[in-house]
PADREN-627385 format. One record per residue (C-alpha): z, y, x. Coordinates in steps of 0.1 Angstrom, whole numbers, padded with zeros to 4 digits, always signed. Layout:
PADREN-627385
ZYX ...
END
This chain:
PADREN-627385
+0331+0182+0288 +0304+0154+0287 +0318+0134+0317 +0335+0101+0306 +0321+0102+0271 +0296+0077+0256 +0262+0092+0249 +0230+0081+0232 +0197+0097+0241 +0161+0092+0229 +0149+0084+0264 +0129+0055+0277 +0131+0058+0315 +0158+0041+0337 +0162+0028+0372 +0163-0009+0382 +0198-0013+0397 +0214-0046+0408 +0184-0065+0396 +0185-0052+0360 +0176-0023+0337 +0192-0017+0303 +0178-0001+0272 +0184+0000+0235 +0157+0003+0208 +0159+0012+0172 +0137-0001+0144 +0132+0020+0112 +0127-0012+0092 +0127-0050+0098 +0096-0062+0116 +0079-0096+0116 +0070-0092+0153 +0084-0070+0181 +0069-0069+0216 +0087-0052+0244 +0068-0039+0274 +0083-0026+0307 +0060-0001+0325 +0063+0010+0361 +0063+0047+0372 +0024+0046+0372 +0023+0034+0336 +0012-0002+0345 +0028-0029+0323 +0048-0052+0347 +0065-0073+0321 +0060-0081+0284 +0077-0104+0260 +0090-0109+0225 +0122-0090+0214 +0151-0110+0200 +0161-0082+0176 +0136-0077+0148 +0159-0063+0120 +0163-0027+0110 +0188-0009+0133 +0197-0007+0170 +0193-0036+0195 +0201-0039+0232 +0177-0052+0258 +0184-0061+0294 +0155-0067+0317 +0161-0088+0348 +0136-0069+0370 +0111-0098+0371 +0074-0093+0364 +0056-0114+0339 +0043-0135+0368 +0079-0141+0379 +0082-0118+0410 +0114-0099+0415 +0110-0061+0418 +0131-0041+0442 +0161-0020+0430 +0156+0018+0428 +0123+0019+0409 +0121+0038+0376 +0108+0018+0346 +0100+0027+0310 +0104+0006+0279 +0078+0005+0252 +0083-0011+0218 +0054-0024+0197 +0068-0034+0163 +0048-0047+0133 +0054-0060+0098 +0022-0080+0093 -0005-0056+0103 +0016-0024+0095 +0033-0006+0124 +0071-0002+0122 +0085+0030+0136 +0107+0026+0166 +0123+0046+0194 +0138+0037+0227 +0173+0048+0235 +0194+0052+0266 +0231+0045+0258 +0262+0045+0281 +0289+0064+0298 +0282+0099+0311 +0290+0100+0348 +0275+0133+0359 +0260+0166+0348 +0233+0183+0370 +0210+0213+0367 +0173+0209+0375 +0152+0241+0373 +0180+0257+0352 +0180+0229+0327 +0211+0206+0322 +0207+0168+0327 +0232+0141+0321 +0236+0109+0341 +0239+0081+0316 +0241+0047+0331 +0211+0044+0355 +0192+0072+0338 +0191+0110+0343 +0184+0124+0309 +0177+0160+0298 +0205+0173+0276 +0178+0181+0250 +0171+0143+0246 +0208+0135+0238 +0212+0126+0201 +0249+0117+0201 +0281+0120+0221 +0314+0104+0213 +0348+0096+0228 +0344+0066+0252 +0355+0032+0240 +0377+0012+0264 +0352-0017+0267 +0321+0001+0280 
END
């Protein structure tokens, strides 16, 4: 009953597909600075930069698959987004979200996982499911 619905999960890993990876991030309060970091599957930071959204709430981020040095990474790799948000010297709570249409449901070791966009997310990480909107 999840297929075709829009889902949101507290999940930070996704695949690079067609030269881009998509995430959302949520800030608990407005921040004076927000830095985004993209990490490869080994935990190495491959790209870092300022976020455009610094206000309380949810913001979308699309990474073009390029490293900080400008090299293009190959499709298929799994990358994780990290958010470092501050208001002056105080940390601002944040979380990375995966949002999108559910296109598949699979079982791994007896646990259900949903395919949301380019991510495979454990059902336990899903924090919201709703009827799909026509424009996503």
